[in-house]
N, CA, C and O atoms as a GROMACS GRO file, in nm:
protein
  440
    1MET      N    1  -1.652   2.690  -0.216
    1MET     CA    2  -1.611   2.612  -0.103
    1MET      C    3  -1.461   2.587  -0.113
    1MET      O    4  -1.414   2.532  -0.212
    2SER      N    5  -1.386   2.627  -0.013
    2SER     CA    6  -1.241   2.615  -0.011
    2SER      C    7  -1.200   2.485   0.059
    2SER      O    8  -1.256   2.448   0.162
    3GLN      N    9  -1.101   2.417   0.001
    3GLN     CA   10  -1.051   2.295   0.062
    3GLN      C   11  -0.934   2.327   0.153
    3GLN      O   12  -0.867   2.429   0.136
    4ASN      N   13  -0.910   2.240   0.246
    4ASN     CA   14  -0.797   2.251   0.338
    4ASN      C   15  -0.667   2.237   0.260
    4ASN      O   16  -0.648   2.137   0.190
    5PRO      N   17  -0.574   2.337   0.269
    5PRO     CA   18  -0.450   2.328   0.192
    5PRO      C   19  -0.365   2.206   0.233
    5PRO      O   20  -0.298   2.147   0.148
    6PHE      N   21  -0.368   2.169   0.362
    6PHE     CA   22  -0.292   2.052   0.405
    6PHE      C   23  -0.343   1.926   0.336
    6PHE      O   24  -0.264   1.840   0.297
    7LYS      N   25  -0.474   1.916   0.322
    7LYS     CA   26  -0.533   1.800   0.256
    7LYS      C   27  -0.493   1.796   0.109
    7LYS      O   28  -0.463   1.689   0.056
    8GLN      N   29  -0.491   1.911   0.044
    8GLN     CA   30  -0.451   1.916  -0.096
    8GLN      C   31  -0.305   1.874  -0.112
    8GLN      O   32  -0.272   1.797  -0.203
    9ILE      N   33  -0.218   1.924  -0.025
    9ILE     CA   34  -0.076   1.888  -0.032
    9ILE      C   35  -0.058   1.740  -0.004
    9ILE      O   36   0.020   1.673  -0.072
   10SER      N   37  -0.129   1.688   0.098
   10SER     CA   38  -0.120   1.546   0.131
   10SER      C   39  -0.162   1.460   0.014
   10SER      O   40  -0.098   1.360  -0.017
   11THR      N   41  -0.270   1.499  -0.052
   11THR     CA   42  -0.319   1.424  -0.167
   11THR      C   43  -0.216   1.425  -0.279
   11THR      O   44  -0.192   1.322  -0.342
   12MET      N   45  -0.154   1.539  -0.304
   12MET     CA   46  -0.053   1.548  -0.410
   12MET      C   47   0.069   1.461  -0.377
   12MET      O   48   0.124   1.396  -0.466
   13VAL      N   49   0.111   1.460  -0.251
   13VAL     CA   50   0.226   1.378  -0.211
   13VAL      C   51   0.195   1.230  -0.229
   13VAL      O   52   0.278   1.154  -0.280
   14VAL      N   53   0.076   1.188  -0.189
   14VAL     CA   54   0.037   1.047  -0.204
   14VAL      C   55   0.032   1.010  -0.352
   14VAL      O   56   0.083   0.904  -0.390
   15LEU      N   57  -0.026   1.093  -0.435
   15LEU     CA   58  -0.033   1.064  -0.579
   15LEU      C   59   0.106   1.058  -0.642
   15LEU      O   60   0.134   0.970  -0.724
   16ALA      N   61   0.193   1.151  -0.605
   16ALA     CA   62   0.329   1.151  -0.659
   16ALA      C   63   0.404   1.025  -0.617
   16ALA      O   64   0.477   0.966  -0.697
   17THR      N   65   0.385   0.984  -0.492
   17THR     CA   66   0.450   0.862  -0.444
   17THR      C   67   0.400   0.740  -0.520
   17THR      O   68   0.479   0.655  -0.560
   18LEU      N   69   0.269   0.732  -0.542
   18LEU     CA   70   0.214   0.620  -0.617
   18LEU      C   71   0.268   0.617  -0.761
   18LEU      O   72   0.294   0.510  -0.815
   19MET      N   73   0.283   0.733  -0.821
   19MET     CA   74   0.335   0.739  -0.957
   19MET      C   75   0.480   0.690  -0.960
   19MET      O   76   0.518   0.617  -1.051
   20LEU      N   77   0.560   0.730  -0.861
   20LEU     CA   78   0.700   0.687  -0.856
   20LEU      C   79   0.710   0.537  -0.831
   20LEU      O   80   0.794   0.469  -0.890
   21VAL      N   81   0.627   0.486  -0.744
   21VAL     CA   82   0.628   0.343  -0.716
   21VAL      C   83   0.589   0.266  -0.842
   21VAL      O   84   0.649   0.163  -0.872
   22GLY      N   85   0.492   0.316  -0.916
   22GLY     CA   86   0.452   0.252  -1.040
   22GLY      C   87   0.565   0.247  -1.141
   22GLY      O   88   0.578   0.150  -1.215
   23CYS      N   89   0.645   0.352  -1.145
   23CYS     CA   90   0.759   0.356  -1.237
   23CYS      C   91   0.869   0.262  -1.194
   23CYS      O   92   0.947   0.216  -1.277
   24ALA      N   93   0.877   0.233  -1.065
   24ALA     CA   94   0.984   0.149  -1.013
   24ALA      C   95   0.951   0.001  -1.016
   24ALA      O   96   1.034  -0.081  -0.978
   25THR      N   97   0.832  -0.036  -1.061
   25THR     CA   98   0.792  -0.176  -1.065
   25THR      C   99   0.876  -0.250  -1.168
   25THR      O  100   0.877  -0.210  -1.285
   26PRO      N  101   0.945  -0.356  -1.128
   26PRO     CA  102   1.028  -0.428  -1.224
   26PRO      C  103   0.944  -0.502  -1.327
   26PRO      O  104   0.835  -0.550  -1.296
   27VAL      N  105   0.994  -0.511  -1.448
   27VAL     CA  106   0.926  -0.583  -1.554
   27VAL      C  107   0.972  -0.729  -1.549
   27VAL      O  108   1.092  -0.757  -1.545
   28GLY      N  109   0.878  -0.818  -1.550
   28GLY     CA  110   0.909  -0.960  -1.545
   28GLY      C  111   0.787  -1.037  -1.503
   28GLY      O  112   0.678  -0.980  -1.487
   29ASP      N  113   0.804  -1.167  -1.484
   29ASP     CA  114   0.691  -1.250  -1.442
   29ASP      C  115   0.744  -1.373  -1.369
   29ASP      O  116   0.860  -1.411  -1.383
   30TRP      N  117   0.655  -1.433  -1.293
   30TRP     CA  118   0.685  -1.556  -1.220
   30TRP      C  119   0.660  -1.674  -1.313
   30TRP      O  120   0.557  -1.680  -1.380
   31VAL      N  121   0.756  -1.766  -1.318
   31VAL     CA  122   0.742  -1.884  -1.404
   31VAL      C  123   0.766  -2.011  -1.323
   31VAL      O  124   0.840  -2.012  -1.225
   32LYS      N  125   0.702  -2.118  -1.369
   32LYS     CA  126   0.717  -2.250  -1.308
   32LYS      C  127   0.698  -2.353  -1.417
   32LYS      O  128   0.602  -2.346  -1.494
   33ASP      N  129   0.789  -2.449  -1.424
   33ASP     CA  130   0.779  -2.553  -1.527
   33ASP      C  131   0.646  -2.627  -1.518
   33ASP      O  132   0.601  -2.664  -1.409
   34ASN      N  133   0.584  -2.647  -1.631
   34ASN     CA  134   0.459  -2.724  -1.645
   34ASN      C  135   0.339  -2.663  -1.571
   34ASN      O  136   0.239  -2.732  -1.551
   35ALA      N  137   0.347  -2.540  -1.531
   35ALA     CA  138   0.233  -2.475  -1.464
   35ALA      C  139   0.135  -2.423  -1.569
   35ALA      O  140   0.174  -2.354  -1.663
   36GLN      N  141   0.010  -2.456  -1.551
   36GLN     CA  142  -0.096  -2.408  -1.641
   36GLN      C  143  -0.129  -2.262  -1.605
   36GLN      O  144  -0.117  -2.223  -1.489
   37PRO      N  145  -0.170  -2.181  -1.703
   37PRO     CA  146  -0.201  -2.040  -1.676
   37PRO      C  147  -0.300  -2.019  -1.562
   37PRO      O  148  -0.285  -1.926  -1.483
   38LEU      N  149  -0.401  -2.104  -1.553
   38LEU     CA  150  -0.499  -2.090  -1.446
   38LEU      C  151  -0.434  -2.111  -1.309
   38LEU      O  152  -0.462  -2.038  -1.214
   39GLN      N  153  -0.346  -2.211  -1.299
   39GLN     CA  154  -0.279  -2.237  -1.172
   39GLN      C  155  -0.186  -2.122  -1.135
   39GLN      O  156  -0.177  -2.085  -1.018
   40VAL      N  157  -0.117  -2.066  -1.235
   40VAL     CA  158  -0.028  -1.951  -1.209
   40VAL      C  159  -0.110  -1.835  -1.153
   40VAL      O  160  -0.071  -1.773  -1.054
   41ASP      N  161  -0.222  -1.805  -1.217
   41ASP     CA  162  -0.307  -1.695  -1.170
   41ASP      C  163  -0.360  -1.721  -1.030
   41ASP      O  164  -0.364  -1.629  -0.947
   42GLN      N  165  -0.400  -1.844  -1.002
   42GLN     CA  166  -0.451  -1.877  -0.868
   42GLN      C  167  -0.342  -1.863  -0.763
   42GLN      O  168  -0.368  -1.814  -0.653
   43ASP      N  169  -0.220  -1.906  -0.795
   43ASP     CA  170  -0.109  -1.893  -0.701
   43ASP      C  171  -0.073  -1.747  -0.678
   43ASP      O  172  -0.047  -1.707  -0.564
   44LYS      N  173  -0.071  -1.668  -0.784
   44LYS     CA  174  -0.042  -1.525  -0.770
   44LYS      C  175  -0.146  -1.459  -0.680
   44LYS      O  176  -0.112  -1.379  -0.592
   45TYR      N  177  -0.272  -1.492  -0.702
   45TYR     CA  178  -0.380  -1.433  -0.622
   45TYR      C  179  -0.367  -1.473  -0.475
   45TYR      O  180  -0.382  -1.389  -0.386
   46ALA      N  181  -0.340  -1.601  -0.451
   46ALA     CA  182  -0.328  -1.649  -0.313
   46ALA      C  183  -0.211  -1.580  -0.242
   46ALA      O  184  -0.223  -1.539  -0.126
   47CYS      N  185  -0.098  -1.567  -0.310
   47CYS     CA  186   0.018  -1.501  -0.249
   47CYS      C  187  -0.008  -1.352  -0.228
   47CYS      O  188   0.032  -1.296  -0.126
   48LEU      N  189  -0.072  -1.289  -0.323
   48LEU     CA  190  -0.104  -1.147  -0.310
   48LEU      C  191  -0.197  -1.124  -0.191
   48LEU      O  192  -0.179  -1.031  -0.114
   49LYS      N  193  -0.296  -1.211  -0.179
   49LYS     CA  194  -0.391  -1.201  -0.068
   49LYS      C  195  -0.320  -1.219   0.067
   49LYS      O  196  -0.347  -1.145   0.162
   50ASP      N  197  -0.230  -1.316   0.073
   50ASP     CA  198  -0.156  -1.342   0.198
   50ASP      C  199  -0.058  -1.230   0.232
   50ASP      O  200  -0.024  -1.210   0.349
   51ALA      N  201  -0.012  -1.156   0.131
   51ALA     CA  202   0.089  -1.053   0.153
   51ALA      C  203   0.030  -0.916   0.186
   51ALA      O  204   0.106  -0.820   0.204
   52GLN      N  205  -0.102  -0.904   0.193
   52GLN     CA  206  -0.165  -0.775   0.224
   52GLN      C  207  -0.153  -0.745   0.373
   52GLN      O  208  -0.182  -0.830   0.457
   53GLN      N  209  -0.110  -0.624   0.404
   53GLN     CA  210  -0.096  -0.582   0.543
   53GLN      C  211  -0.161  -0.446   0.563
   53GLN      O  212  -0.141  -0.355   0.483
   54PRO      N  213  -0.240  -0.434   0.670
   54PRO     CA  214  -0.304  -0.305   0.697
   54PRO      C  215  -0.202  -0.202   0.744
   54PRO      O  216  -0.100  -0.236   0.805
   55PHE      N  217  -0.229  -0.075   0.716
   55PHE     CA  218  -0.146   0.034   0.766
   55PHE      C  219  -0.236   0.152   0.794
   55PHE      O  220  -0.347   0.162   0.742
   56SER      N  221  -0.186   0.242   0.877
   56SER     CA  222  -0.258   0.366   0.903
   56SER      C  223  -0.158   0.475   0.937
   56SER      O  224  -0.045   0.448   0.977
   57TYR      N  225  -0.203   0.596   0.922
   57TYR     CA  226  -0.120   0.712   0.949
   57TYR      C  227  -0.209   0.818   1.012
   57TYR      O  228  -0.317   0.847   0.962
   58LEU      N  229  -0.164   0.875   1.122
   58LEU     CA  230  -0.238   0.980   1.190
   58LEU      C  231  -0.143   1.095   1.218
   58LEU      O  232  -0.033   1.074   1.270
   59SER      N  233  -0.185   1.214   1.184
   59SER     CA  234  -0.102   1.332   1.205
   59SER      C  235  -0.185   1.440   1.274
   59SER      O  236  -0.304   1.455   1.245
   60GLY      N  237  -0.124   1.513   1.364
   60GLY     CA  238  -0.192   1.623   1.429
   60GLY      C  239  -0.248   1.583   1.563
   60GLY      O  240  -0.222   1.474   1.613
   61SER      N  241  -0.324   1.672   1.620
   61SER     CA  242  -0.382   1.652   1.752
   61SER      C  243  -0.528   1.612   1.737
   61SER      O  244  -0.604   1.682   1.671
   62PRO      N  245  -0.567   1.500   1.799
   62PRO     CA  246  -0.706   1.459   1.788
   62PRO      C  247  -0.801   1.544   1.871
   62PRO      O  248  -0.923   1.528   1.860
   63GLY      N  249  -0.749   1.633   1.954
   63GLY     CA  250  -0.836   1.722   2.030
   63GLY      C  251  -0.893   1.660   2.156
   63GLY      O  252  -0.998   1.702   2.204
   64TRP      N  253  -0.826   1.560   2.210
   64TRP     CA  254  -0.873   1.498   2.332
   64TRP      C  255  -0.827   1.579   2.451
   64TRP      O  256  -0.729   1.653   2.441
   65GLY      N  257  -0.893   1.567   2.560
   65GLY     CA  258  -0.850   1.632   2.684
   65GLY      C  259  -0.959   1.718   2.743
   65GLY      O  260  -1.063   1.740   2.682
   66PRO      N  261  -0.934   1.766   2.864
   66PRO     CA  262  -1.036   1.841   2.936
   66PRO      C  263  -1.045   1.988   2.898
   66PRO      O  264  -1.125   2.060   2.958
   67GLY      N  265  -0.969   2.036   2.803
   67GLY     CA  266  -0.980   2.175   2.761
   67GLY      C  267  -0.872   2.265   2.815
   67GLY      O  268  -0.897   2.383   2.841
   68TRP      N  269  -0.751   2.213   2.834
   68TRP     CA  270  -0.640   2.295   2.885
   68TRP      C  271  -0.585   2.382   2.773
   68TRP      O  272  -0.535   2.330   2.674
   69GLY      N  273  -0.593   2.508   2.786
   69GLY     CA  274  -0.533   2.602   2.692
   69GLY      C  275  -0.599   2.598   2.556
   69GLY      O  276  -0.687   2.515   2.530
   70PRO      N  277  -0.556   2.689   2.468
   70PRO     CA  278  -0.615   2.696   2.334
   70PRO      C  279  -0.585   2.569   2.253
   70PRO      O  280  -0.472   2.521   2.250
   71GLY      N  281  -0.686   2.518   2.190
   71GLY     CA  282  -0.668   2.404   2.102
   71GLY      C  283  -0.670   2.270   2.171
   71GLY      O  284  -0.640   2.169   2.107
   72TRP      N  285  -0.702   2.264   2.299
   72TRP     CA  286  -0.698   2.136   2.369
   72TRP      C  287  -0.834   2.087   2.415
   72TRP      O  288  -0.840   1.994   2.496
   73GLY      N  289  -0.938   2.144   2.369
   73GLY     CA  290  -1.071   2.100   2.411
   73GLY      C  291  -1.139   2.017   2.306
   73GLY      O  292  -1.089   2.005   2.194
   74PRO      N  293  -1.251   1.959   2.339
   74PRO     CA  294  -1.326   1.883   2.239
   74PRO      C  295  -1.362   1.970   2.120
   74PRO      O  296  -1.410   2.083   2.136
   75GLY      N  297  -1.340   1.919   2.003
   75GLY     CA  298  -1.373   1.993   1.882
   75GLY      C  299  -1.261   2.084   1.832
   75GLY      O  300  -1.275   2.146   1.727
   76TRP      N  301  -1.152   2.092   1.906
   76TRP     CA  302  -1.041   2.178   1.865
   76TRP      C  303  -0.931   2.101   1.792
   76TRP      O  304  -0.835   2.161   1.744
   77GLY      N  305  -0.945   1.973   1.783
   77GLY     CA  306  -0.839   1.892   1.724
   77GLY      C  307  -0.823   1.917   1.575
   77GLY      O  308  -0.917   1.956   1.506
   78ALA      N  309  -0.704   1.893   1.528
   78ALA     CA  310  -0.675   1.910   1.386
   78ALA      C  311  -0.608   1.784   1.334
   78ALA      O  312  -0.507   1.791   1.264
   79ALA      N  313  -0.663   1.669   1.366
   79ALA     CA  314  -0.604   1.543   1.324
   79ALA      C  315  -0.645   1.510   1.181
   79ALA      O  316  -0.756   1.539   1.138
   80SER      N  317  -0.553   1.448   1.111
   80SER     CA  318  -0.584   1.397   0.978
   80SER      C  319  -0.504   1.269   0.960
   80SER      O  320  -0.404   1.247   1.028
   81GLY      N  321  -0.548   1.187   0.872
   81GLY     CA  322  -0.477   1.062   0.849
   81GLY      C  323  -0.546   0.979   0.743
   81GLY      O  324  -0.643   1.022   0.681
   82TYR      N  325  -0.494   0.860   0.724
   82TYR     CA  326  -0.552   0.768   0.628
   82TYR      C  327  -0.516   0.627   0.670
   82TYR      O  328  -0.426   0.606   0.751
   83ALA      N  329  -0.585   0.532   0.614
   83ALA     CA  330  -0.561   0.391   0.643
   83ALA      C  331  -0.590   0.310   0.517
   83ALA      O  332  -0.663   0.355   0.428
   84GLY      N  333  -0.533   0.194   0.510
   84GLY     CA  334  -0.557   0.108   0.396
   84GLY      C  335  -0.477  -0.020   0.409
   84GLY      O  336  -0.441  -0.062   0.520
   85VAL      N  337  -0.449  -0.082   0.297
   85VAL     CA  338  -0.366  -0.202   0.296
   85VAL      C  339  -0.255  -0.182   0.193
   85VAL      O  340  -0.270  -0.108   0.096
   86GLN      N  341  -0.146  -0.249   0.217
   86GLN     CA  342  -0.035  -0.245   0.123
   86GLN      C  343   0.021  -0.386   0.108
   86GLN      O  344   0.006  -0.469   0.198
   87THR      N  345   0.085  -0.411  -0.004
   87THR     CA  346   0.142  -0.543  -0.029
   87THR      C  347   0.284  -0.548   0.025
   87THR      O  348   0.368  -0.465  -0.009
   88ASN      N  349   0.310  -0.647   0.110
   88ASN     CA  350   0.445  -0.672   0.159
   88ASN      C  351   0.516  -0.752   0.049
   88ASN      O  352   0.494  -0.872   0.034
   89GLN      N  353   0.601  -0.684  -0.028
   89GLN     CA  354   0.664  -0.746  -0.144
   89GLN      C  355   0.754  -0.862  -0.106
   89GLN      O  356   0.761  -0.962  -0.179
   90GLU      N  357   0.823  -0.852   0.007
   90GLU     CA  358   0.910  -0.962   0.050
   90GLU      C  359   0.828  -1.087   0.080
   90GLU      O  360   0.867  -1.198   0.044
   91LEU      N  361   0.715  -1.069   0.145
   91LEU     CA  362   0.627  -1.182   0.176
   91LEU      C  363   0.569  -1.241   0.047
   91LEU      O  364   0.557  -1.363   0.035
   92TYR      N  365   0.533  -1.155  -0.047
   92TYR     CA  366   0.479  -1.203  -0.176
   92TYR      C  367   0.584  -1.287  -0.249
   92TYR      O  368   0.554  -1.396  -0.298
   93ARG      N  369   0.707  -1.235  -0.256
   93ARG     CA  370   0.814  -1.310  -0.324
   93ARG      C  371   0.841  -1.443  -0.255
   93ARG      O  372   0.858  -1.546  -0.321
   94ALA      N  373   0.843  -1.442  -0.122
   94ALA     CA  374   0.868  -1.566  -0.047
   94ALA      C  375   0.757  -1.669  -0.074
   94ALA      O  376   0.784  -1.788  -0.088
   95CYS      N  377   0.635  -1.622  -0.080
   95CYS     CA  378   0.521  -1.711  -0.108
   95CYS      C  379   0.534  -1.774  -0.247
   95CYS      O  380   0.516  -1.894  -0.263
   96MET      N  381   0.565  -1.692  -0.346
   96MET     CA  382   0.577  -1.744  -0.483
   96MET      C  383   0.693  -1.843  -0.493
   96MET      O  384   0.681  -1.946  -0.560
   97LYS      N  385   0.805  -1.814  -0.428
   97LYS     CA  386   0.919  -1.906  -0.430
   97LYS      C  387   0.883  -2.037  -0.360
   97LYS      O  388   0.922  -2.144  -0.405
   98ALA      N  389   0.809  -2.028  -0.249
   98ALA     CA  390   0.769  -2.148  -0.176
   98ALA      C  391   0.676  -2.236  -0.260
   98ALA      O  392   0.669  -2.358  -0.239
   99ARG      N  393   0.606  -2.176  -0.354
   99ARG     CA  394   0.517  -2.253  -0.443
   99ARG      C  395   0.591  -2.304  -0.567
   99ARG      O  396   0.529  -2.363  -0.657
  100GLY      N  397   0.722  -2.282  -0.573
  100GLY     CA  398   0.802  -2.338  -0.681
  100GLY      C  399   0.825  -2.246  -0.800
  100GLY      O  400   0.873  -2.293  -0.904
  101TYR      N  401   0.794  -2.118  -0.788
  101TYR     CA  402   0.811  -2.023  -0.898
  101TYR      C  403   0.946  -1.955  -0.889
  101TYR      O  404   1.006  -1.946  -0.782
  102SER      N  405   0.992  -1.906  -1.003
  102SER     CA  406   1.112  -1.823  -1.006
  102SER      C  407   1.081  -1.697  -1.086
  102SER      O  408   1.002  -1.700  -1.180
  103TRP      N  409   1.143  -1.587  -1.049
  103TRP     CA  410   1.123  -1.458  -1.114
  103TRP      C  411   1.209  -1.450  -1.238
  103TRP      O  412   1.330  -1.472  -1.232
  104GLN      N  413   1.148  -1.420  -1.351
  104GLN     CA  414   1.220  -1.405  -1.477
  104GLN      C  415   1.209  -1.261  -1.524
  104GLN      O  416   1.106  -1.222  -1.579
  105PRO      N  417   1.314  -1.180  -1.503
  105PRO     CA  418   1.308  -1.041  -1.548
  105PRO      C  419   1.296  -1.031  -1.700
  105PRO      O  420   1.344  -1.116  -1.774
  106GLY      N  421   1.229  -0.926  -1.742
  106GLY     CA  422   1.214  -0.898  -1.885
  106GLY      C  423   1.095  -0.964  -1.951
  106GLY      O  424   1.062  -0.928  -2.064
  107LEU      N  425   1.028  -1.058  -1.884
  107LEU     CA  426   0.910  -1.121  -1.943
  107LEU      C  427   0.790  -1.029  -1.927
  107LEU      O  428   0.776  -0.959  -1.827
  108ALA      N  429   0.704  -1.031  -2.027
  108ALA     CA  430   0.578  -0.956  -2.016
  108ALA      C  431   0.486  -1.034  -1.922
  108ALA      O  432   0.470  -1.155  -1.937
  109PRO      N  433   0.426  -0.965  -1.823
  109PRO     CA  434   0.336  -1.035  -1.730
  109PRO      C  435   0.215  -1.092  -1.803
  109PRO      O  436   0.166  -1.035  -1.900
  110ASN      N  437   0.169  -1.207  -1.755
  110ASN     CA  438   0.048  -1.270  -1.813
  110ASN      C  439  -0.074  -1.193  -1.776
  110ASN      O  440  -0.185  -1.230  -1.815
   0.00000   0.00000   0.00000
């Protein structure tokens, strides 16, 4: 069974992008005076949850239409895409700052 080459290339591009993003993640942690570890974790979770934003991507022709010319009828579409959620880092940072935390580079995350 042969896979679609476009799908294979798309998958490789997405994986490569995720690997690069992982390498670009700054090392450090959020700190707040007198904050207990449980409270820090709860605040991080709440901010992370609030910073999630849906996204989607669609490429190609979905094949809609009454059948004008080659490739324009039902079943002729070649659309592909994906959807998911991503973290809005600016919103996450703003949330953590609003809760009284400051970013300390170089700290090992808890």
